C-alpha positions as CSV (number, residue, x, y, z in Angstrom):
1,M,-193.9,122.1,15.9
2,Q,-197.7,122.2,15.3
3,N,-197.1,122.5,11.5
4,I,-194.9,119.5,11.6
5,F,-197.6,117.4,13.3
6,K,-200.1,118.6,10.7
7,Q,-197.8,117.1,8.0
8,I,-197.9,113.7,9.6
9,K,-200.6,111.5,8.1
10,G,-201.6,107.9,8.4
11,D,-202.3,105.6,11.3
12,R,-201.5,107.5,14.5
13,S,-201.1,104.3,16.5
14,I,-198.4,103.1,14.2
15,W,-196.5,106.4,14.6
16,A,-196.9,106.1,18.4
17,I,-195.7,102.4,18.5
18,V,-192.7,103.2,16.2
19,G,-191.8,106.2,18.4
20,L,-192.0,104.1,21.6
21,L,-189.8,101.4,20.1
22,A,-187.2,104.0,18.9
23,I,-187.2,105.7,22.3
24,F,-187.0,102.4,24.2
25,S,-184.0,101.3,22.0
26,F,-181.6,104.0,23.2
27,L,-180.8,102.7,26.7
28,P,-180.3,99.0,25.7
29,V,-178.1,100.0,22.7
30,Y,-176.1,102.4,24.9
31,S,-175.6,99.7,27.5
32,A,-175.0,96.8,25.2
33,S,-172.4,98.6,23.1
34,S,-170.2,99.3,26.0
35,N,-168.3,96.0,25.5
36,L,-167.6,97.1,21.9
37,A,-166.3,100.4,23.1
38,N,-164.1,98.8,25.7
39,S,-162.6,96.5,23.0
40,G,-161.8,99.4,20.6
41,S,-160.7,103.0,20.6
42,T,-164.2,104.6,20.4
43,S,-166.4,105.6,23.3
44,T,-169.8,104.2,24.2
45,F,-171.4,107.6,23.6
46,S,-170.2,107.5,20.0
47,F,-172.4,104.3,19.5
48,F,-175.3,106.2,21.1
49,I,-174.9,109.1,18.6
50,K,-174.5,106.7,15.7
51,H,-177.7,104.9,16.7
52,F,-179.5,108.2,17.1
53,M,-178.4,109.3,13.6
54,H,-179.5,105.9,12.1
55,L,-183.0,106.4,13.7
56,F,-183.2,110.0,12.7
57,L,-182.4,109.2,9.1
58,G,-184.9,106.3,9.3
59,F,-187.7,108.6,10.5
60,V,-186.8,111.0,7.6
61,I,-187.2,108.1,5.2
62,M,-190.5,107.0,6.8
63,F,-191.8,110.6,6.7
64,G,-190.8,111.1,3.1
65,I,-192.2,107.7,1.9
66,H,-195.5,108.1,3.7
67,K,-196.1,111.3,1.6
68,V,-195.9,109.3,-1.6
69,P,-199.3,108.0,-2.9
70,Y,-199.0,104.2,-2.5
71,K,-200.3,103.6,-6.1
72,Y,-196.9,104.7,-7.4
73,F,-195.2,101.8,-5.6
74,R,-196.6,99.5,-8.4
75,G,-194.4,101.1,-11.0
76,I,-191.5,101.7,-8.7
77,S,-191.3,98.0,-7.8
78,M,-191.0,97.0,-11.4
79,I,-188.1,99.4,-11.9
80,A,-186.5,98.6,-8.5
81,V,-186.3,94.8,-9.1
82,P,-183.7,95.0,-11.8
83,V,-181.8,97.6,-9.7
84,V,-181.6,95.4,-6.7
85,L,-180.6,92.4,-8.8
86,V,-177.6,94.5,-10.0
87,L,-176.8,95.5,-6.5
88,L,-177.0,91.9,-5.3
89,V,-174.6,90.8,-8.0
90,V,-172.2,93.6,-7.2
91,T,-172.4,92.7,-3.5
92,M,-171.7,89.1,-4.2
93,L,-168.7,89.9,-6.4
94,Q,-167.3,92.4,-3.9
95,G,-166.6,89.6,-1.3
96,T,-165.2,91.9,1.4
97,T,-164.5,91.0,5.0
98,I,-165.1,92.9,8.2
99,D,-162.9,92.1,11.1
100,G,-162.1,88.8,9.5
101,A,-165.7,87.8,9.0
102,N,-167.5,87.1,5.8
103,A,-169.2,90.4,4.9
104,S,-170.2,89.6,1.3
105,R,-173.8,90.6,2.3
106,W,-172.7,94.2,2.5
107,I,-171.8,96.6,-0.3
108,Q,-169.3,99.4,0.4
109,I,-170.3,103.0,-0.5
110,P,-167.0,104.8,-1.0
111,I,-168.4,108.4,-1.1
112,V,-169.8,108.3,2.4
113,G,-167.5,105.6,3.7
114,M,-170.2,103.2,4.9
115,S,-171.6,99.7,4.2
116,F,-175.1,98.8,3.1
117,Q,-176.8,95.5,3.3
118,T,-178.5,95.1,0.0
119,S,-180.5,92.0,0.9
120,T,-182.7,94.0,3.2
121,L,-183.6,96.5,0.4
122,A,-184.1,93.6,-2.0
123,A,-186.6,92.0,0.5
124,V,-188.8,95.1,0.7
125,V,-188.7,95.6,-3.1
126,L,-189.5,92.0,-3.8
127,M,-192.4,91.9,-1.4
128,V,-193.9,95.1,-3.0
129,Y,-193.4,93.5,-6.4
130,V,-195.2,90.3,-5.4
131,A,-198.0,92.3,-3.9
132,R,-198.4,94.2,-7.2
133,Y,-198.5,91.0,-9.2
134,L,-201.0,89.2,-6.9
135,S,-203.3,92.2,-7.0
136,K,-203.1,92.2,-10.7
137,I,-204.3,88.5,-11.1
138,K,-206.8,88.7,-8.2
139,D,-210.2,87.2,-9.2
140,Q,-208.6,85.8,-12.4
141,E,-208.1,82.2,-13.4
142,V,-204.5,81.5,-12.5
143,K,-202.4,79.3,-14.8
144,F,-199.1,78.2,-13.3
145,K,-197.1,78.5,-16.6
146,E,-198.2,82.1,-17.1
147,T,-197.0,83.1,-13.6
148,I,-193.5,81.5,-13.8
149,L,-191.8,84.4,-15.7
150,P,-193.5,87.5,-14.2
151,L,-193.8,86.2,-10.6
152,W,-191.5,83.4,-9.8
153,L,-188.5,84.2,-11.9
154,P,-187.8,87.5,-10.0
155,V,-188.3,85.7,-6.7
156,F,-185.9,83.0,-7.7
157,L,-183.3,85.4,-9.0
158,V,-183.3,87.6,-5.8
159,L,-183.3,84.6,-3.5
160,S,-180.5,82.8,-5.4
161,L,-178.3,85.9,-5.1
162,I,-178.9,86.3,-1.4
163,L,-178.6,82.7,-0.5
164,P,-174.8,82.2,-0.7
165,A,-174.2,84.8,1.9
166,N,-177.3,84.9,4.0
167,F,-179.4,81.7,4.4
168,S,-181.7,83.1,7.2
169,T,-182.7,86.2,5.2
170,T,-183.4,83.9,2.1
171,A,-185.6,81.6,4.2
172,I,-187.5,84.5,5.7
173,I,-188.2,86.2,2.3
174,F,-189.2,82.8,0.8
175,T,-191.6,82.2,3.7
176,M,-193.1,85.7,3.5
177,V,-193.6,85.4,-0.3
178,M,-195.4,82.0,0.2
179,M,-197.5,83.5,3.0
180,L,-198.4,86.5,0.9
181,A,-199.2,84.4,-2.1
182,F,-201.5,82.3,0.0
183,I,-203.3,85.4,1.4
184,G,-203.5,86.8,-2.1
185,G,-205.4,83.8,-3.3
186,Y,-202.7,82.1,-5.3
187,P,-203.8,78.4,-5.8
188,I,-202.5,76.2,-3.0
189,R,-201.5,73.3,-5.4
190,Y,-199.2,75.7,-7.2
191,L,-197.7,76.9,-3.9
192,V,-197.0,73.3,-2.9
193,V,-195.1,73.0,-6.2
194,M,-193.1,76.1,-5.5
195,V,-192.2,75.0,-1.9
196,L,-191.0,71.7,-3.2
197,A,-189.0,73.5,-5.9
198,G,-187.5,75.8,-3.3
199,F,-186.3,72.8,-1.2
200,A,-185.0,71.1,-4.4
201,A,-183.1,74.3,-5.3
202,L,-181.6,74.5,-1.8
203,A,-180.5,70.9,-2.0
204,I,-178.8,71.5,-5.3
205,F,-177.1,74.6,-4.0
206,I,-175.7,72.6,-1.0
207,L,-174.5,69.8,-3.2
208,V,-172.7,72.4,-5.5
209,A,-171.2,74.2,-2.5
210,K,-169.9,70.9,-1.1
211,A,-168.5,70.0,-4.5
212,F,-166.8,73.4,-4.9
213,P,-165.9,74.5,-1.4
214,D,-163.5,77.2,-2.5
215,A,-166.3,79.1,-4.2
216,M,-168.2,79.7,-1.0
217,P,-165.9,78.9,1.9
218,N,-167.5,77.9,5.2
219,R,-171.0,79.1,4.4
220,V,-172.8,75.7,4.0
221,D,-170.8,74.3,6.9
222,T,-171.8,77.2,9.1
223,W,-175.5,76.6,8.3
224,M,-175.3,72.9,8.9
225,S,-173.3,73.2,12.1
226,R,-175.9,75.7,13.5
227,I,-178.7,73.3,12.8
228,D,-176.8,70.3,14.2
229,N,-175.8,72.3,17.3
230,F,-179.4,73.4,17.8
231,T,-180.7,69.9,17.7
232,N,-177.9,68.1,19.4
233,G,-176.7,70.8,21.9
234,E,-173.0,70.6,21.0
235,D,-170.6,73.1,22.4
236,T,-169.7,75.7,19.7
237,E,-169.5,79.5,19.3
238,A,-173.2,79.7,18.5
239,D,-174.1,77.5,21.4
240,Y,-171.9,79.7,23.6
241,Q,-173.9,82.7,22.5
242,I,-177.2,81.0,23.3
243,E,-176.0,79.9,26.7
244,K,-175.0,83.5,27.6
245,A,-178.3,84.8,26.3
246,K,-180.1,82.2,28.4
247,I,-178.1,83.3,31.5
248,A,-179.1,86.9,30.8
249,I,-182.8,85.9,30.4
250,A,-182.7,83.9,33.6
251,T,-181.3,86.9,35.4
252,G,-184.4,88.8,34.3
253,I,-186.4,87.2,37.1
254,A,-184.5,89.7,39.3
255,P,-183.5,92.4,36.8
256,L,-180.2,94.2,37.3
257,G,-181.4,97.6,36.1
258,P,-180.6,99.9,33.2
259,G,-176.9,99.7,32.1
260,K,-176.0,96.9,34.6
261,S,-176.0,93.9,32.3
262,I,-173.2,91.4,32.9
263,Q,-173.7,89.2,29.9
264,K,-173.2,92.1,27.4
265,N,-169.5,91.6,28.1
266,F,-169.6,88.1,26.8
267,L,-172.1,88.2,24.0
268,P,-170.3,89.2,20.7
269,Q,-173.6,90.6,19.2
270,S,-175.1,92.1,22.4
271,S,-176.2,95.3,20.7
272,S,-177.8,93.6,17.6
273,D,-178.6,89.9,17.4
274,F,-179.0,89.3,21.1
275,I,-180.1,92.6,22.4
276,F,-183.4,91.1,23.6
277,A,-181.5,89.0,26.1
278,I,-179.8,92.2,27.4
279,I,-183.1,93.9,27.7
280,I,-184.6,91.1,29.8
281,E,-181.4,91.0,32.0
282,E,-181.7,94.7,32.7
283,Y,-185.4,95.4,32.6
284,G,-186.8,92.0,33.5
285,L,-189.8,90.1,32.2
286,I,-191.8,93.3,32.3
287,G,-189.4,95.0,29.9
288,G,-189.4,92.0,27.6
289,G,-193.2,91.7,27.8
290,F,-193.6,95.4,27.1
291,L,-191.5,95.0,24.0
292,L,-193.5,92.0,22.8
293,L,-196.7,93.9,23.4
294,L,-195.5,96.7,21.2
295,Y,-194.8,94.3,18.3
296,M,-198.2,92.6,18.8
297,L,-199.9,96.0,18.7
298,L,-198.0,96.9,15.6
299,L,-199.2,93.6,14.0
300,F,-202.8,94.4,15.0
301,R,-202.6,97.9,13.4
302,I,-201.0,96.5,10.3
303,V,-203.9,94.1,9.9
304,I,-206.4,97.0,10.5
305,V,-204.7,99.2,7.9
306,S,-204.8,96.4,5.5
307,Q,-208.5,95.6,6.0
308,K,-209.4,99.3,5.6
309,S,-207.5,99.9,2.4
310,D,-209.6,100.8,-0.5
311,T,-207.9,98.5,-3.1
312,I,-206.6,95.0,-3.3
313,F,-203.1,96.2,-4.0
314,G,-203.2,98.4,-0.8
315,K,-204.4,95.4,1.3
316,L,-201.7,93.1,0.0
317,L,-199.0,95.9,0.0
318,V,-199.5,96.5,3.8
319,L,-199.2,92.8,4.6
320,A,-196.3,92.3,2.2
321,V,-194.0,94.9,4.0
322,G,-195.6,94.8,7.5
323,L,-195.7,91.1,8.3
324,P,-191.9,90.6,7.8
325,I,-191.2,93.2,10.4
326,V,-193.1,91.4,13.1
327,F,-192.0,88.0,11.9
328,Q,-188.3,89.1,12.2
329,A,-188.9,90.5,15.7
330,L,-190.5,87.2,16.9
331,L,-187.6,85.3,15.2
332,N,-185.0,87.4,17.0
333,M,-186.7,86.9,20.4
334,G,-187.1,83.1,19.6
335,V,-183.4,82.8,19.0
336,A,-182.6,84.5,22.3
337,V,-184.7,81.9,24.2
338,E,-183.4,79.0,22.0
339,L,-186.6,78.4,20.1
340,F,-184.8,78.7,16.8
341,P,-181.1,78.3,15.7
342,V,-178.9,81.4,15.6
343,T,-180.0,83.4,12.5
344,G,-178.2,86.7,12.8
345,Q,-181.5,88.6,12.4
346,T,-181.8,91.9,14.3
347,L,-184.6,93.2,16.4
348,P,-186.4,95.8,14.2
349,L,-186.0,99.4,15.4
350,I,-184.3,98.2,18.6
351,S,-181.0,96.7,17.5
352,S,-178.1,98.8,16.3
353,G,-177.4,98.8,12.6
354,G,-178.3,101.4,10.0
355,T,-179.5,99.3,7.1
356,S,-182.0,97.3,9.2
357,I,-183.4,100.5,10.7
358,W,-183.7,102.3,7.4
359,M,-185.4,99.4,5.6
360,T,-187.8,98.9,8.5
361,C,-188.7,102.6,8.3
362,L,-189.1,102.3,4.5
363,A,-191.6,99.5,5.0
364,L,-193.4,101.4,7.7
365,G,-193.6,104.5,5.5
366,I,-195.3,102.4,2.8
367,I,-197.8,101.2,5.3
368,L,-198.5,104.7,6.5
369,S,-198.9,105.8,2.9
370,V,-201.7,103.3,2.5
371,S,-203.3,104.5,5.7
372,A,-203.0,108.2,4.7
373,K,-204.9,107.5,1.5
374,R,-207.7,106.0,3.5
375,E,-207.8,109.1,5.7
376,E,-208.0,111.2,2.6
377,I,-211.0,109.2,1.3
378,K,-212.7,109.5,4.6
379,E,-212.2,113.3,4.6
380,K,-213.8,113.6,1.2
381,E,-216.7,111.3,2.3
382,N,-217.3,113.5,5.3
383,G,-217.3,116.6,3.2
384,E,-214.1,118.0,4.8
385,V,-212.5,120.4,2.4
386,N,-209.0,121.8,2.7
387,P,-209.1,125.6,2.1
388,L,-205.8,125.4,0.3
389,D,-207.2,122.9,-2.2
390,V,-210.1,125.3,-2.9
391,L,-207.7,128.1,-3.4
392,R,-205.6,126.1,-5.8
393,E,-208.7,125.1,-7.8
394,A,-209.8,128.8,-8.0
395,I,-206.4,129.9,-9.3
């Protein structure tokens, strides 16, 4: 066990926060999944085991990635962008359904008999790619025309392939890219142009979808209805979910205790999209506040790791993959308390779902890789020499 801990590098606080989030997630997922077990032939314990396996594989991914020197992610991102574009095209053409719902955002992996949400992988890859390019042009005179093909074309292609099936993910990625470009020093006047271009592209897409409804059935109507319901308070399925979530949160004033949630029996996505409401219902405002504190601490450590990085690429890389994690968490919580329309975004490391957990751990592994490099530099500056390194040099 001691040898295992010696192999763990990077920011110890991030490891601790991620570990606490993972441990905390088991009871809410076990409790919230009971309604799924009651409606099917599987037991609640099977969902517990499935969640454990997802987290275990996620930590394996995080451990493996944090061992890779972060400088290699420059080249990997350039290779990975074409790969994710192909995966997104395949996912779009696949057009499968799960329990009668549109599942065109997932790709089926026949060998292992599981589904994989390619948009989450594309989000991580694209953010790394954007960080690479921004670090490359840092302190240079930026000309908009010169950045269209190498920077904005990949962004446009990825977002255009995700948009038909997942508007909320597209909006989050676009927002994060704009934020990273602003932090990276990309001229504000050009960012304004890209924001306007993004809105124009969305408007064109909506018009095309309205003109050819058979091509993308119900997608645009679903987005518009969610926004209308959020602003007008009409009674729909999304509004029904929000009302049940608000009841669960109101109950949190006098929490029911672990496993005793009532609203989990009425919320269709109680173990994923609305798990925050179940947590407050069972653990009260203290449980919800503790969870929010963990995410804020994670954000604080992400900023610290970014500031301490020895290169511009390292600084931007940490923010590129780290900020979306916290942003998604806040968005998920905001939906539960009706600050935002229903988006379908999970609570990172808490909600059930393999792809979300794995890609979150992938992003955290990249952050820890940057942090590990900083530790290595500090060890050399302090004159700390690894005996194994000396032996290798002698041989």
